[in-house]
VEXTI-835260 format. One line per field, with one value per residue (C-alpha): residue in three letters; y, z, x. Coordinates in Angstrom, 2 decimals, padded with zeros to 5 digits. Each point is the difference from the previous one (the first is absolute). Last residue first. Layout:
resn	(ALA:...)
v	(Y:...)
w	(Z:...)
u	(X:...)
% end
This chain:
resn	(UNK:UNK:UNK:UNK:UNK:UNK:UNK:UNK:UNK:UNK:UNK:UNK:UNK:UNK:UNK:UNK:UNK:UNK:UNK:UNK:UNK:UNK:UNK:UNK:UNK:UNK:UNK:UNK:UNK:UNK:UNK:UNK:UNK:UNK:UNK:UNK:UNK:UNK:UNK:UNK:UNK:UNK:UNK:UNK:UNK:UNK:UNK:UNK:UNK:UNK:UNK:UNK:UNK:UNK:UNK:UNK:UNK:UNK:UNK:UNK:UNK:UNK:UNK:UNK:UNK:UNK:UNK:UNK:UNK:UNK:UNK:UNK:UNK:UNK:UNK:UNK:UNK:UNK:UNK:UNK:UNK:UNK:UNK:UNK:UNK:UNK:UNK:UNK:UNK:UNK:UNK:UNK:UNK:UNK:UNK:UNK:UNK:UNK:UNK:UNK:UNK:UNK:UNK:UNK:UNK:UNK:UNK:UNK:UNK:UNK:UNK:UNK:UNK:UNK:UNK:UNK:UNK:UNK:UNK:UNK:UNK:UNK:UNK:UNK:UNK:UNK:UNK:UNK:UNK:UNK:UNK:UNK:UNK:UNK:UNK:UNK:UNK:UNK:UNK:UNK:UNK:UNK:UNK:UNK:UNK:UNK:UNK:UNK:UNK:UNK:UNK:UNK:UNK:UNK:UNK:UNK:UNK:UNK:UNK:UNK:UNK:UNK:UNK:UNK:UNK:UNK:UNK:UNK:UNK:UNK:UNK:UNK:UNK:UNK:UNK:UNK:UNK:UNK:UNK:UNK:UNK:UNK:UNK:UNK:UNK:UNK:UNK:UNK:UNK:UNK:UNK:UNK:UNK:UNK:UNK:UNK:UNK:UNK:UNK:UNK:UNK:UNK:UNK:UNK:UNK:UNK:UNK:UNK:UNK:UNK:UNK:UNK:UNK:UNK:UNK:UNK:UNK:UNK:UNK:UNK:UNK:UNK:UNK:UNK:UNK:UNK:UNK:UNK:UNK:UNK:UNK:UNK:UNK:UNK:UNK:UNK:UNK:UNK:UNK:UNK:UNK:UNK:UNK:UNK:UNK:UNK:UNK:UNK:UNK:UNK:UNK:UNK:UNK:UNK:UNK:UNK:UNK:UNK:UNK:UNK:UNK:UNK:UNK:UNK:UNK:UNK:UNK:UNK:UNK:UNK:UNK:UNK:UNK:UNK:UNK:UNK:UNK:UNK:UNK:UNK:UNK:UNK:UNK:UNK:UNK:UNK:UNK:UNK:UNK:UNK:UNK:UNK:UNK:UNK:UNK:UNK:UNK:UNK:UNK:UNK:UNK:UNK:UNK:UNK:UNK:UNK:UNK:UNK:UNK:UNK:UNK:UNK:UNK:UNK:UNK:UNK:UNK:UNK:UNK:UNK:UNK:UNK:UNK:UNK:UNK:UNK:UNK:UNK:UNK:UNK:UNK:UNK:UNK:UNK:UNK:UNK:UNK:UNK:UNK:UNK:UNK:UNK:UNK:UNK:UNK:UNK:UNK:UNK:UNK:UNK:UNK:UNK:UNK:UNK:UNK:UNK:UNK:UNK:UNK:UNK:UNK:UNK:UNK:UNK:UNK:UNK:UNK:UNK:UNK:UNK:UNK:UNK:UNK:UNK:UNK:UNK:UNK:UNK:UNK:UNK:UNK:UNK:UNK:UNK:UNK:UNK:UNK:UNK:UNK:UNK:UNK:UNK:UNK:UNK:UNK:UNK:UNK:UNK:UNK:UNK:UNK:UNK:UNK:UNK:UNK:UNK:UNK:UNK:UNK:UNK:UNK:UNK:UNK:UNK:UNK:UNK:UNK:UNK:UNK:UNK:UNK:UNK:UNK:UNK:UNK:UNK:UNK:UNK:UNK:UNK:UNK:UNK:UNK:UNK:UNK:UNK:UNK:UNK:UNK:UNK:UNK:UNK:UNK:UNK:UNK:UNK:UNK:UNK:UNK:UNK:UNK:UNK:UNK:UNK:UNK:UNK:UNK:UNK:UNK:UNK:UNK:UNK:UNK:UNK:UNK:UNK:UNK:UNK:UNK:UNK:UNK:UNK:UNK:UNK:UNK:UNK:UNK:UNK:UNK:UNK:UNK:UNK:UNK:UNK:UNK:UNK:UNK:UNK:UNK:UNK:UNK:UNK:UNK:UNK:UNK:UNK:UNK:UNK:UNK:UNK:UNK:UNK:UNK:UNK:UNK:UNK:UNK)
v	(010.79:-002.92:001.07:003.51:-001.39:-002.30:003.17:001.87:-002.95:-000.28:003.56:000.28:-003.22:001.35:003.14:-001.90:-002.26:-003.54:-003.08:-002.99:-001.19:000.65:003.38:000.99:-001.40:002.08:003.05:-000.33:-000.52:003.26:001.90:-001.04:-001.97:000.44:-001.99:001.04:000.24:003.73:-000.86:-002.23:002.67:002.49:-002.35:-000.96:003.67:000.45:-002.90:001.59:-001.19:000.35:002.04:000.71:-003.54:-001.60:-001.76:-003.25:-002.24:002.47:000.00:-003.80:-000.46:002.39:-001.84:-003.33:001.38:001.15:-003.41:-001.57:002.45:-001.09:002.83:001.03:000.19:003.45:003.28:001.80:-000.03:-003.63:-001.41:-002.37:-003.48:-002.56:-002.93:-003.78:-001.55:-000.65:-002.12:-002.88:-000.25:000.71:-001.93:001.74:002.20:-002.98:-001.24:-002.47:000.52:-000.53:-000.95:001.05:001.56:000.53:-002.82:001.06:003.56:-001.19:-002.13:002.95:002.16:-002.49:-001.63:000.78:-000.03:003.75:001.13:-001.58:001.50:003.47:-000.47:-001.03:003.20:001.19:003.05:-000.69:-000.70:001.87:001.40:-003.48:-001.44:000.26:-003.26:-001.78:003.38:000.70:-003.38:000.70:-000.43:-003.11:-001.48:000.62:-001.74:-002.99:-000.26:000.24:-002.70:-002.37:000.43:-000.95:-003.05:-001.21:000.33:-001.77:-003.00:-000.07:000.19:-002.72:-002.31:000.76:-000.65:-003.31:-001.05:001.17:-001.89:-003.19:000.21:000.38:-003.02:-001.96:000.81:-000.95:-003.28:-000.76:001.05:-002.66:000.45:-000.96:-002.85:000.26:-002.50:001.70:003.39:-001.03:-000.82:002.96:002.49:-001.44:000.43:003.50:001.20:003.75:001.91:002.85:002.17:003.36:002.86:002.12:-001.92:000.24:003.68:001.27:001.59:003.41:000.45:003.68:001.58:000.66:-002.97:-002.13:000.30:001.91:-001.88:000.31:-002.75:-000.21:-001.48:001.08:-001.94:002.27:-001.14:-000.38:002.04:-002.09:-000.09:000.07:003.61:000.24:003.09:001.67:-000.04:003.32:002.13:003.63:-000.74:002.81:001.80:002.62:000.96:000.94:002.26:001.69:000.72:001.41:002.26:001.14:000.94:002.08:001.80:001.03:-001.98:000.47:-003.10:001.78:003.14:-001.99:-002.40:002.86:001.51:-003.46:-000.52:-002.92:-001.23:-003.47:001.69:001.91:-003.39:-001.36:002.36:-002.25:-001.37:003.48:000.77:-003.24:001.13:003.30:-001.66:-002.42:-003.45:-000.51:-002.66:-002.43:-002.47:002.95:001.07:-003.49:-000.09:003.64:-000.92:-002.87:002.09:002.87:-002.69:-001.33:-003.12:-001.03:-003.75:000.22:003.31:-001.50:-003.42:-001.34:000.08:002.95:000.25:-003.34:001.05:002.95:-002.41:-002.27:002.96:001.24:-003.52:-000.19:003.53:-001.02:-002.73:-003.60:-002.12:-000.61:001.69:002.73:000.81:-000.06:002.36:002.50:-000.63:001.06:-001.73:000.88:-000.41:001.11:-002.21:000.82:-003.46:000.50:-000.91:-001.43:-003.55:001.69:001.59:-003.50:-001.55:002.89:-000.50:-003.77:000.68:002.42:-002.58:-002.77:002.13:001.91:002.49:001.50:-002.96:-002.41:002.35:000.13:-003.22:000.68:003.35:-001.57:-002.65:002.55:002.12:-002.97:-001.75:-001.46:-003.62:-000.65:-001.87:-003.18:-002.67:002.04:-000.66:-003.58:-001.73:-002.84:-003.67:-002.54:-000.73:-002.55:002.43:002.48:002.63:000.32:000.47:000.09:-003.21:-000.41:003.45:-000.75:-003.30:001.84:002.64:-002.61:-001.79:003.22:-000.84:-003.45:001.24:002.71:-002.51:-002.27:002.57:002.62:-002.01:-000.78:003.57:-000.07:-003.58:-000.21:002.76:-001.98:002.26:-000.35:003.07:-001.36:-003.66:001.08:002.47:-002.89:-002.26:002.76:000.86:-003.72:-000.19:003.21:-001.18:-003.55:001.38:002.50:-002.51:-002.55:002.73:000.98:-003.62:-000.54:-003.58:-000.42:-001.47:002.91:-000.18:-003.61:000.69:002.86:-002.19:-002.88:002.41:001.54:-003.38:-001.12:003.21:-000.51:002.06:002.37:003.48:-000.51:-000.76:-003.13:-000.07:-001.79:003.25:001.79:001.51:003.45:000.97:002.39:000.10:003.09:002.00:-000.55:-002.29:001.29:000.30:-002.15:000.36:-002.96:-000.90:003.45:000.87:000.43:001.31:002.84:000.82:000.20:002.07:002.57:000.12:000.46:002.84:001.80:-000.15:001.26:002.84:-000.40:002.73:-002.01:-003.13:002.02:000.55:-003.70:-000.64:002.30:-001.72:-003.43:001.12:001.07:003.68)
w	(-024.34:002.35:001.51:000.58:001.58:002.20:001.31:000.54:001.96:002.04:000.95:000.87:002.08:001.94:000.84:000.79:002.38:-001.00:000.35:001.82:001.09:003.66:-001.11:-001.34:003.03:002.40:-002.13:-000.12:003.73:000.50:-002.08:002.27:-001.09:000.00:-003.09:-001.57:-003.58:000.15:003.08:-002.15:-002.61:002.58:001.65:-003.37:-000.84:003.35:-000.72:-003.30:-003.19:-003.26:-002.55:-002.93:000.10:000.10:002.83:-000.57:001.89:002.84:000.43:-000.34:002.78:002.38:-000.59:000.70:003.13:001.07:-000.62:002.14:002.75:000.09:000.18:002.63:-000.64:-000.17:001.88:-003.26:000.27:000.84:002.59:-000.95:001.55:000.20:-002.21:000.52:-003.27:-001.03:003.12:-001.71:-002.68:-003.39:-003.16:-002.75:-000.35:-000.56:003.30:001.13:003.68:001.57:003.38:001.06:003.20:000.04:002.44:002.43:000.19:000.39:002.97:001.49:-000.33:002.10:-001.31:000.04:-003.85:-000.24:002.86:-001.52:-003.43:001.39:002.34:-002.83:-001.98:-003.08:-002.06:-003.04:-003.54:-002.48:-002.14:-000.03:-002.23:-000.63:000.86:002.07:001.71:000.76:001.82:002.24:003.38:-001.02:-001.76:003.13:002.16:-002.19:000.08:003.81:000.42:-002.60:001.47:003.31:-001.34:-001.75:003.14:002.17:-002.39:000.06:003.75:000.28:-002.37:002.00:003.37:-001.09:-001.30:003.18:002.16:-002.09:000.01:003.82:000.37:-002.35:001.92:003.32:-001.48:-001.23:003.37:001.66:002.69:-002.31:-001.56:-003.78:-002.25:000.13:-000.45:-003.51:-001.42:001.55:-001.03:-003.58:-000.29:001.41:-002.79:000.60:-003.26:-001.75:-002.90:-000.05:-001.40:-002.68:-002.93:001.35:-000.08:002.77:-001.41:000.00:-002.33:-000.37:-000.34:-003.16:000.46:-002.49:001.97:-001.18:000.94:002.92:000.44:003.29:000.82:-003.24:-001.18:-000.94:-002.94:000.61:-002.22:-001.01:002.06:-002.33:-001.08:-003.34:-001.28:003.40:-000.69:-001.85:002.76:-000.97:-003.76:-002.31:-002.32:002.42:000.18:-003.70:000.50:002.87:-002.13:-002.81:002.48:001.36:-003.60:-000.50:003.30:-000.58:001.15:002.43:001.91:003.45:-001.18:-001.94:002.94:002.37:-002.02:-000.54:003.69:-000.56:003.47:-001.31:-002.55:002.74:001.81:-003.31:000.36:-001.12:-002.85:-001.34:000.15:-001.99:-002.49:-000.44:-000.32:-002.70:000.64:-003.20:-001.68:000.25:002.16:002.06:000.56:001.43:002.16:001.26:000.93:002.22:001.43:000.88:001.65:002.01:000.24:-003.74:-000.75:-002.73:-001.86:-003.40:000.08:-001.26:000.73:000.01:003.85:000.22:-001.57:002.44:002.83:-001.26:000.08:003.41:001.50:-001.48:001.16:003.61:000.09:000.77:003.15:-000.59:003.34:-000.33:-003.55:001.10:002.75:-002.52:-002.57:002.51:-000.77:-000.88:-003.85:-001.70:-002.41:001.35:001.64:002.00:-001.25:002.36:-001.65:-003.26:001.62:001.36:-003.38:-001.56:002.59:-000.68:-003.76:000.49:001.92:-002.53:-003.02:-002.34:000.35:-002.81:-002.15:002.90:002.05:-002.62:000.98:003.65:-000.36:-001.36:002.69:002.77:-001.25:-000.01:-003.20:000.45:-001.15:-003.18:000.37:-002.13:002.78:002.23:-002.47:001.13:-002.80:000.65:000.37:-002.61:-001.53:-002.83:-002.58:000.50:002.57:003.45:001.73:-002.67:-001.11:-002.85:-001.45:000.32:-001.85:-002.80:-000.20:-000.42:-002.77:-002.08:-003.64:000.61:002.28:-002.55:-002.85:001.74:000.73:-002.81:-003.06:000.97:000.77:000.28:001.01:002.70:-001.37:-003.11:-002.65:-002.59:001.45:000.39:000.83:002.42:001.70:000.63:001.37:002.33:001.24:000.76:001.96:001.92:000.96:000.94:002.30:001.66:000.69:001.40:002.11:001.35:000.82:002.15:001.12:003.30:-000.41:001.70:002.86:000.57:-000.09:002.54:002.42:-000.29:000.69:003.03:001.44:-000.39:001.69:002.98:000.79:002.97:-001.44:-002.97:002.44:-000.96:-001.10:-003.30:-001.81:001.66:003.44:000.29:-000.66:-002.82:-003.04:-002.06:003.17:001.09:002.93:003.58:001.39:002.96:003.74:002.42:-000.59:001.34:-000.81:-003.79:000.05:002.39:-002.17:-003.05:001.88:000.78:-003.46:-001.38:002.43:-000.90:-003.75:000.53:002.30:003.70:002.04:001.39:000.56:002.44:002.17:000.11:000.88:002.99:000.96:-000.24:002.14:002.79:000.81)
u	(025.45:000.02:003.27:-001.46:-003.23:002.18:001.86:-003.15:-001.49:003.18:000.22:-003.71:000.33:002.97:-001.90:-003.30:001.80:000.91:-002.33:001.46:-003.42:000.95:001.17:-003.36:-001.88:002.21:-000.35:-003.88:000.06:002.10:-002.57:-002.87:-002.98:-003.80:-001.23:-003.33:001.23:000.35:002.14:002.10:000.43:001.17:002.47:001.50:000.52:001.73:002.24:001.00:-001.53:001.93:-001.87:002.45:001.49:-003.45:-001.76:-001.78:002.51:-000.01:-003.69:-000.15:002.44:-001.68:-003.44:001.72:001.49:-003.35:-001.47:002.59:-000.60:-003.61:-002.58:-002.33:-003.76:-001.63:000.86:000.81:003.77:000.06:002.47:002.69:-000.17:002.86:000.17:-000.86:-001.06:003.64:000.36:-001.94:002.63:-001.50:-000.42:-002.05:-003.11:-002.32:001.42:002.64:000.70:003.54:001.33:003.41:-001.14:-003.82:-000.77:002.76:-001.41:-003.57:001.12:001.93:-003.22:-001.88:-003.16:-003.73:-000.44:-001.05:002.14:003.13:-000.83:-000.27:003.03:002.20:-000.43:-001.85:-000.14:-002.20:001.37:-002.19:002.79:001.53:-002.67:-003.73:-001.62:002.58:000.96:-003.50:-000.47:002.88:-001.75:-001.80:003.09:002.02:-002.72:000.05:003.83:000.09:-002.65:001.57:003.43:-001.43:-001.86:003.13:002.09:-002.61:-000.02:003.76:000.11:-002.55:002.02:003.19:-001.57:-001.37:003.41:001.74:-002.48:000.31:003.89:-000.09:-002.23:002.20:003.11:-001.67:-001.19:003.57:001.49:-001.95:-002.72:-002.84:001.71:000.19:-001.87:-003.36:001.73:001.27:-003.40:-001.79:002.69:000.08:-003.84:000.18:002.25:-000.09:-000.36:001.89:-000.96:001.66:-002.11:001.83:-001.38:-003.55:000.23:-002.47:-003.06:-001.66:-002.93:-000.75:-003.43:-002.09:-002.29:001.78:003.31:003.03:003.28:002.46:002.75:001.81:003.37:001.58:003.05:002.74:002.25:003.58:002.45:002.96:003.22:003.06:-000.08:001.64:-001.69:000.83:003.66:000.33:-001.37:000.33:-000.79:000.90:-002.33:-000.93:003.71:-000.07:-003.09:001.66:003.14:-002.15:-001.81:003.29:001.30:-003.13:000.27:003.63:003.08:002.79:-000.73:000.09:-001.88:-002.69:-000.34:-000.50:-002.89:-001.59:-000.57:-002.46:000.51:000.91:002.21:001.80:000.52:001.43:002.98:002.96:-002.09:-000.47:003.74:000.61:-002.56:001.78:003.49:-001.15:-001.47:-001.98:001.89:-002.95:001.98:001.30:-003.62:-000.80:003.03:-000.75:-003.61:001.16:002.83:-002.51:-002.31:002.70:002.18:-000.37:000.44:-002.65:-000.60:-000.38:-001.67:002.34:003.69:002.30:-000.09:001.52:003.24:000.25:-000.64:002.78:002.44:-001.16:000.46:003.45:000.91:-001.11:002.74:-000.83:-000.72:-003.64:-001.12:002.48:-001.14:-003.61:000.71:001.61:-002.79:-002.60:-003.38:-003.48:000.08:-003.24:-001.92:-003.45:-000.37:003.19:003.47:002.58:000.06:001.02:002.98:001.27:-000.53:002.08:002.77:000.28:-000.04:002.91:002.06:-000.73:000.95:-002.16:-002.88:-002.04:-001.17:-000.06:-002.26:-002.84:-001.87:000.64:-001.83:-003.25:000.19:000.49:-002.87:-002.39:-001.24:-003.47:-000.08:-001.82:-003.18:-000.42:000.50:-002.31:-002.87:-000.03:-001.87:-002.41:000.97:-001.15:003.27:000.43:-001.12:002.85:000.48:-001.71:003.36:002.74:001.61:-002.44:000.91:003.64:-000.38:-001.94:002.56:002.78:-002.05:-000.22:-000.50:-001.47:-002.72:-000.95:000.20:-002.58:-002.73:000.08:-000.92:-003.55:-000.93:-003.84:-000.29:-002.66:-001.90:-001.04:-001.41:-002.74:-001.75:-003.37:001.33:002.70:-002.50:-002.45:002.75:001.28:-003.55:-000.61:003.26:-000.86:-003.53:001.17:002.77:-002.17:-002.73:002.66:001.44:-003.41:-000.79:003.10:000.09:001.88:003.56:001.66:-002.33:000.72:003.78:-000.38:-002.03:002.46:002.90:-001.78:-000.79:003.64:001.12:-002.21:-003.13:000.16:000.42:-002.28:-002.95:-001.85:-003.72:000.58:-001.00:002.79:000.03:001.62:003.61:-000.77:002.31:-001.03:-000.63:003.51:000.81:000.31:003.52:000.64:000.27:-000.12:003.77:001.07:003.72:-000.36:-003.44:001.04:002.88:-002.18:-002.51:002.67:001.23:-003.43:-000.70:003.24:-000.96:-003.56:001.20:-000.03:-001.67:-002.87:002.15:002.18:-003.17:-000.62:003.50:-000.25:-003.19:001.71:003.01:-002.38:-000.47)
% end
């Protein structure tokens, strides 16, 4: 495989962000590559017959000034209509709209001259400025967890040495607010006593948000319960046996904590009010929106219109004019001419590869829409089983190519935004000899069955198998158990205990 072929394959599996980064690097090092202009400012010939890319700066300025001074008949018509309307309304209502509050203009400026000067000094403020507002100037900065803690540290920790220890502890926090550091090693690294680090850590654990600076989940919950004055011996014993709570072994918990069922339910209700990750509300990195590569819309003829998202398509051009101009002045056997030739070949390869990438994505997406037409109309219950080979054979491509195209690519449909790999699921046979069922649709059925079950009629895995077979799905019990565990759904025994406990709490 040639390096260019390998890079073409890599382009297929790049995300929109990765592809833009790659193209920016190529444009930076290749003088023949340039980004295409936006649709609202085309680079085609103007009315004078000159290409916008090849006119001089003086010509562009003269042209812009001439266009700005062009007579605007629509504006004159609007101005005359509005002025006539204003005069007529002033006569009919005996009011002058130009001076509704005559006593408010001058006194306001005299009462607060410093505010007026501040307003005029702001970007876009005052009558003297014609620039628009920059909304970023008015947006509050997002407070991070470290900033929030640094504001509280001076009120809880005193002394230069303790402040240094506190800052070092803050730097060791993760995004959830947990401390992943050994205080003994930290004391040796800072050259101080371990008791000093422990003392500062104890002070920091009293800061907001409650539970921050904990080293384990049980310690995080204990800090929050201590702040609520709810950390009694029974609750401490419960926190020391959280693995039993995860297994819903309520009988063992009652014996270890020394409480009856009613007290245990109250303790569980108290724990549900706590925050196991107190630092997530201050996460510094904002969520990034996913840009779909494909947009699917209903067509007028009842089919589906599959289109490439124009915002996700990179726009690069090869400047042939620049190459012809420069190559005329470079000797054919010189290093400059060889460099330009190599740049031209690379630029042409990149544009062809991007075009081929877009066509391949379009082919794969069109075939997926054709295969999953029932899902787009009726929902996840009608998602068909689909594999890479089916799509590859339909569009005459290799399975590896389809796999690369569907990686990290997203499709916007009337049902929502989905990754292309979402539509590929294994097949589950039909109990009635009909069409096979998608594994994703079967998981969706299992989830709905469990959600709708009552505490008195909790479904076992065998019950779910029987109900699915009545619905035409031939599935084994171990497959149901595997799907249930993958969806983090407890067994029927654990669900029955939990639903009864929740019913008592609600009552």
